Backbone as a ProteinNet text record, in pm:
[ID]
protein_1_A
[PRIMARY]
MERALKLVGMGPRAARGTRVQGEVAEHTGKLGIEICDIAAEIEEVAARTKRQRALCDELRHATDETLAGNRQIAEATRHALTVADEANADVAGSRETVSSSLEAIHDLVDGVARVESEI
[TERTIARY]
2310.9	2224.9	2123.5	2066.6	1969	2032.7	2157.3	2227.3	2239.6	2272.4	2284.1	2149.7	2043.3	1910.1	1872.2	1909.8	1878.5	1953.7	2076.1	2155.6	2090.4	2032.3	1968.5	1824.4	1780.2	1646.7	1539.3	1572.5	1474	1462.8	1340.3	1316.5	1312.7	1298.7	1296.3	1181.4	1067.9	952.5	981.7	1040.4	1074.2	1179	1272.7	1378.1	1316.5	1220.7	1153.9	1076.8	1011.3	938.7	1032.9	1149	1248.5	1298	1317.8	1363.9	1256.3	1129.9	1019.8	1013.7	1032.2	1032.3	1146.3	1259.4	1374	1343.9	1279.1	1243.3	1140.9	1043.3	942.8	1011.1	1104.1	1175.4	1256.4	1319.7	1398.7	1308.6	1195.5	1101.6	1042.1	1014.5	961.4	1062.9	1189.4	1296.1	1306.5	1299.5	1305	1183.2	1066.7	945.6	958.3	1015.6	1036.5	1126.7	1232	1323.3	1249.6	1168.2	1091.7	992.2	929.9	836.5	909.6	1029.8	1109.8	1144.4	1181.6	1211.5	1088.4	972.7	848.1	817.3	837.9	813	904.6	1030.2	1123.7	1076.3	1029.1	977	855.1	768.1	649	690	789.7	838.2	895.7	966.5	1023.3	912.8	811.2	698	625.4	608.8	542.1	622.4	754.6	839.1	829.9	831.1	819.8	683.6	579.5	444.9	437.7	503.6	505.3	576.1	688.4	760.4	674.2	606.2	521.3	404	350.7	242.4	293	412.8	470.5	489.1	534.8	550.5	415.3	313.5	178.9	127.5	155.3	114.2	183.9	314.4	388	331.6	299.9	243.6	107.7	26.2	-104.9	-87.1	9.2	35.2	81	171	219.9	106.4	19.3	-95.3	-189.7	-212	-296.9	-237.8	-105.9	-40.5	-51.2	-33.7	-45.3	-187.3	-283.7	-424.2	-452.8	-401.5	-421.6	-356.7	-237.6	-169.8	-248.4	-301.7	-382.6	-508	-566.7	-685.5	-650.4	-534.7	-491.4	-465	-404	-376.7	-508.8	-604.9	-735.8	-803.4	-796.8	-857.9	-787.3	-654.8	-579.2	-611.9	-629	-664.5	-802.6	-898.4	-1032.3	-1025.2	-946.7	-931.4	-867.8	-764.5	-697.6	-795	-879.1	-978.7	-1078.8	-1118.5	-1211.2	-1147.3	-1022.5	-951.1	-934.9	-901.6	-885.5	-1017.5	-1127.5	-1259.4	-1291.4	-1261.2	-1284.9	-1197.4	-1071.8	-981.2	-1030.6	-1077.6	-1130.9	-1251.9	-1339	-1456	-1411.9	-1310.2	-1258.6	-1200	-1125.5	-1065.8	-1176.7	-1279.2	-1391.1	-1459.6	-1479.1	-1538.9	-1451.7	-1321.2	-1227.5	-1229.1	-1236.8	-1241.2	-1365.5	-1478.6	-1602.3	-1589.1	-1526.9	-1507.9	-1418.3	-1308.6	-1216.5	-1288.8	-1366.2	-1439.8	-1539.5	-1612.2	-1707.9	-1635.2	-1522.4	-1443.8	-1394.8	-1348.2	-1300	-1414	-1531.7	-1648	-1681.2	-1676.4	-1705.7	-1603.2	-1476.1	-1369.2	-1390	-1421.7	-1445.3	-1562.6	-1671.7	-1787	-1747.8	-1664.2	-1619.3	-1535	-1444.1	-1358.5	-1446	-1545.8	-1637.3	-1713.1	-1755.4	-1827.3	-1740.1	-1615.2	-1520.9	-1494.6	-1481.5	-1455.2	-1573.4	-1695.6	-1815.1	-1820.4	-1789.9	-1790.4	-1684	-1569.1	-1459.8	-1496.3	-1563.4	-1602.7	-1711.8	-1789.1	-1892.4	-1832	-1724.6	-1665.8	-1588.4
6709.6	6639.8	6736.8	6821.4	6918.1	7009.4	7043.3	7130.2	7063	6929.7	6855.5	6849.3	6833.6	6829.1	6962.6	7071.8	7203.6	7230.3	7176.3	7197.9	7131.9	7015.3	6947.9	6991.2	7074.5	7129.7	7041	6953.9	6866.7	6900.3	6893.7	6910.7	6774.3	6771.6	6644.2	6553.9	6613.5	6534.4	6469	6540	6485.6	6377.2	6396	6296.7	6167.9	6181.3	6064.8	5991.6	6067.4	6007.1	5933.5	5992.1	5927.7	5799.3	5803.6	5684.9	5575	5613.5	5517.2	5458.4	5542.7	5493.3	5393.4	5423	5331.8	5197.2	5202.9	5079.6	4999.6	5071.1	5004.1	4941	5013.9	4960.6	4837.5	4843.4	4729.1	4607.3	4626.6	4516.8	4463.9	4555.1	4514.6	4428.8	4468	4389.4	4250.7	4243.9	4113.4	4028.9	4094.9	4024.4	3971	4050.1	4006.1	3883.4	3883.7	3768.8	3644.7	3663.5	3550.3	3498.2	3590.3	3549	3467.9	3508.3	3432.8	3294.4	3287.9	3158.9	3068	3124.2	3046.4	2998.3	3086.2	3046.7	2931.7	2935.4	2826.4	2696.5	2706.8	2588.4	2532.4	2620.6	2577.3	2505.4	2557.1	2492.4	2354.5	2344.3	2215.4	2115.3	2161.4	2074.2	2032.7	2124.9	2093.1	1987.8	2002.1	1904.2	1768.3	1767.9	1642.5	1577	1658.8	1607.9	1548.9	1614.1	1564	1428.9	1415.6	1287.4	1178.5	1214.9	1117.7	1075.8	1169	1134.4	1036.9	1063.6	972.5	833.1	826.9	697.9	629.3	706.6	649.8	597.5	670	623.5	491.9	483.7	360.3	246.4	276.4	175.5	128.4	222.1	185.8	95.8	129.8	48.8	-91.7	-98.7	-229.1	-309.7	-242.3	-310.4	-363.3	-283.3	-328.6	-451.9	-450.6	-565.7	-688.5	-669.9	-780.3	-835.8	-746.4	-788.7	-869.1	-821.7	-895.6	-1033.4	-1040	-1169	-1260.9	-1205.1	-1285.9	-1338.9	-1257.5	-1303.5	-1418	-1406.6	-1514.8	-1642.3	-1627.5	-1743.6	-1807.4	-1724	-1776.1	-1849.7	-1794.8	-1860.3	-1991.8	-1992.9	-2116.3	-2219.5	-2175.6	-2267.1	-2328.2	-2243.1	-2294.8	-2399.3	-2368.7	-2462.5	-2592.7	-2581.3	-2701	-2784.9	-2720.6	-2794.9	-2865.5	-2797.8	-2859.8	-2982.1	-2968.5	-3080.9	-3193.9	-3159.2	-3261.9	-3334	-3258	-3321.3	-3416.3	-3373.9	-3459.2	-3584.4	-3567.9	-3682.5	-3777.4	-3721.4	-3804	-3883.9	-3818	-3887.6	-3996.9	-3968.2	-4069	-4188.1	-4162.3	-4270.1	-4353.9	-4286	-4359.2	-4446.9	-4390.6	-4468.9	-4586.7	-4565.2	-4673	-4779.9	-4738.8	-4832.2	-4921	-4859.3	-4936.4	-5033.3	-4987.7	-5074.4	-5192.2	-5163.6	-5270.9	-5367.4	-5313.5	-5398.3	-5487.4	-5429.7	-5508.1	-5612.6	-5576.3	-5671.2	-5785.9	-5754.3	-5859.4	-5953.8	-5897.4	-5981.5	-6072.9	-6015.4	-6094.8	-6205.8	-6172	-6272	-6379.8	-6336.2	-6431.7	-6524.7	-6466.8	-6548.4	-6645.2	-6595.1	-6679.9	-6795.6	-6764.1	-6868.5	-6970.3	-6921.7	-7013.7	-7100.4	-7035.6	-7110.3	-7216.4	-7180	-7274.3	-7387.7	-7354.3	-7455.7	-7551.9	-7505.5	-7593.3	-7683.6	-7620.6	-7700.3	-7807.3	-7773.8	-7869.2	-7979.7	-7942.7	-8044.2	-8137.7	-8088.8	-8169.2	-8259.7	-8223.9	-8303.8	-8414.5
2300	2209.6	2150.5	2237.1	2186.2	2084.1	2106.5	2013.2	1877.1	1877.3	1752.3	1682.7	1760.5	1703.2	1643.2	1711.4	1659.5	1530.5	1520.2	1400.2	1278.7	1295.7	1183.8	1169.7	1257.9	1248.4	1307.5	1401	1462.9	1610.2	1655.7	1798.1	1864.2	1997.1	2069.3	2023.8	1991.2	1946.7	1811.3	1719.6	1587.8	1600.9	1692	1713.4	1768.4	1859.8	1915.8	1805.1	1718.6	1606.6	1513.5	1489.6	1404.1	1468.6	1601.6	1674.2	1666.8	1684	1675.5	1534.7	1434.4	1297.1	1275.8	1335.1	1324.5	1390	1507.5	1577.4	1496.2	1440.8	1357.9	1236.8	1175.8	1059.5	1097.6	1215.4	1261.8	1286	1353.5	1379.5	1248.3	1156.1	1026.5	952.5	959	895	956.6	1090.5	1157.9	1120.6	1113.4	1074.9	932.4	842.8	704.1	698.4	780.8	785.2	836.3	940.5	993.9	889.8	816	710.9	604.5	568.6	471	526.3	656.1	717.6	714.8	746.6	745.7	604.7	506.6	366.8	327	371.3	341.3	407.1	531.5	600.6	527.6	481.6	407.4	279.6	209.2	87.3	119.4	232	272.4	305.6	377.5	410.4	283.1	190	63.3	-14.1	-15.5	-85.3	-16.9	116	190.6	164.2	161.1	133.4	-7	-101.9	-239.1	-246.4	-173.5	-171.6	-106.6	1.6	69.6	-19.5	-94	-185.7	-292.2	-343.7	-443.5	-383.1	-257.6	-190.8	-172.4	-137.4	-121.9	-255.7	-363.8	-496.4	-531.3	-500	-525.3	-440.4	-315.7	-226.9	-277.5	-324.3	-379.2	-501.7	-586.8	-707.1	-666.7	-569.6	-523.7	-461.1	-388.5	-328	-434.8	-538.5	-649	-716.9	-736.9	-798.9	-708.6	-578.9	-484.5	-484.9	-487.2	-491.2	-617.7	-730.7	-856.6	-848.2	-790.8	-772.9	-681.4	-572.7	-480.7	-549.2	-633.9	-707.3	-801.8	-867.5	-957	-877.5	-761	-675.9	-631.8	-592.9	-550.5	-664.9	-784.2	-901.3	-930.8	-924	-948.1	-840.5	-718	-609.1	-632.6	-673.5	-703.9	-817.2	-919	-1031.1	-983.3	-899	-846.9	-764.4	-685.6	-607.4	-698.4	-805.5	-900.6	-964.5	-1006.3	-1067.7	-966.2	-841.4	-737.7	-711.7	-709	-690.5	-806.3	-928.9	-1045.6	-1039.9	-1000.4	-989.5	-881.5	-770.7	-662.1	-711.2	-787	-842.3	-939.2	-1021.4	-1114.3	-1039.4	-933.4	-853.7	-790.4	-737.4	-676.7	-782.4	-901.8	-1011	-1048.2	-1055.4	-1088	-979.5	-856	-744	-755.7	-789.9	-806.7	-924.2	-1032.5	-1150.4	-1114.9	-1043.9	-1003.9	-910	-817.2	-723.3	-798.5	-892.6	-973.2	-1055.4	-1111.4	-1191.9	-1105.2	-985.2	-895.2	-856.3	-834.1	-802.8	-920.7	-1041.1	-1160.5	-1178	-1153	-1164.5	-1057.9	-937.3	-829	-864.7	-917.9	-958.8	-1070.9	-1163.5	-1274.6	-1222.8	-1129.4	-1071	-998	-924.1	-854.1	-955.6	-1065	-1169.2	-1232.7	-1259.5	-1319.8	-1219.7	-1093.1	-990.8	-980.4	-994.1	-988.9	-1113.2	-1228	-1351	-1339.2	-1290.5	-1278.6	-1180.2	-1072.2	-973.7	-1031.6	-1123.9	-1186.8	-1293.9	-1347.7	-1455.6	-1397.2
[MASK]
+++++++++++++++++++++++++++++++++++++++++++++++++++++++++++++++++++++++++++++++++++++++++++++++++++++++++++++++++++++++

């Protein structure tokens, strides 16, 4: 081995340095590959995050639409209650009118019966 080193003009120290450089180059290459793998993973996570954000935006939009629908339902319910209260008041008024009319009719019948008994 020393003879081969002498032929190329390298001593044992230079050969060791070359070997260390080779090891550093090999580790650097492996590190570069790992960095590329990490970059690919980061891109995948970024794409997944982008899809999730789009889903969240769609969910927010759907929630807004649901909220608007619920507000319309609440308003319609309030209106229906108002109409029902008015109808209830009208029925109560009609009941009083019918009751008063029946009393008047009853009084009239009694009056007619007295007149008839007097005749």
